[in-house]
C-alpha positions in Angstrom: 102.3 -86.0 73.7 99.1 -85.4 74.9 99.8 -84.7 78.9 103.1 -83.1 77.9 99.7 -80.0 76.1 97.4 -80.5 78.7 100.1 -80.4 81.8 101.5 -76.3 79.4 98.1 -75.7 78.8 97.2 -76.2 82.5 100.4 -74.3 83.5 99.7 -71.3 81.5 95.8 -70.5 83.0 97.4 -71.1 86.0 99.8 -68.9 86.1 97.7 -65.6 83.7 95.4 -66.8 86.0 97.3 -65.9 88.9 99.1 -63.1 87.0 96.3 -61.6 85.0 93.0 -61.7 87.2 93.8 -59.4 90.4 94.0 -56.3 87.8 91.2 -57.3 86.1 91.3 -54.6 83.0 94.3 -52.9 83.9 96.8 -55.3 81.7 93.8 -55.1 79.0 93.6 -51.1 79.9 97.5 -51.2 80.1 97.6 -52.1 75.8 94.9 -50.1 74.0 96.8 -46.9 75.5 100.0 -49.3 74.6 98.9 -49.6 71.3 96.8 -45.6 70.4 99.2 -43.7 71.4 102.2 -45.5 69.5 99.1 -45.5 66.1 99.3 -41.7 66.7 102.9 -41.6 67.5 103.6 -43.3 64.2 101.0 -40.6 62.2 102.7 -37.5 63.9 106.1 -39.8 62.2 104.4 -40.3 58.6 103.3 -36.5 58.6 107.4 -35.6 59.5 108.0 -38.0 56.0 106.2 -37.1 53.7 107.0 -33.5 54.4 110.3 -34.4 53.5 109.8 -36.5 50.9 107.8 -33.4 48.9 110.7 -31.3 49.8 112.8 -33.2 48.0 111.7 -35.0 45.6 111.0 -38.2 46.3 114.9 -38.6 46.6 116.5 -39.9 50.3 
């Protein structure tokens, strides 16, 4: 059983080294930008829903 998990771990480590290492900081930066954009998009939508709820008295 240990050989299966170690083999899987080595496979993932080699795969991530092969895919992510050549790109340097690009994947973390892209991930951060996507999360930041999604956060502000969610805030804008939440503001719209709050305004709509105030106008309708909380009824849909």
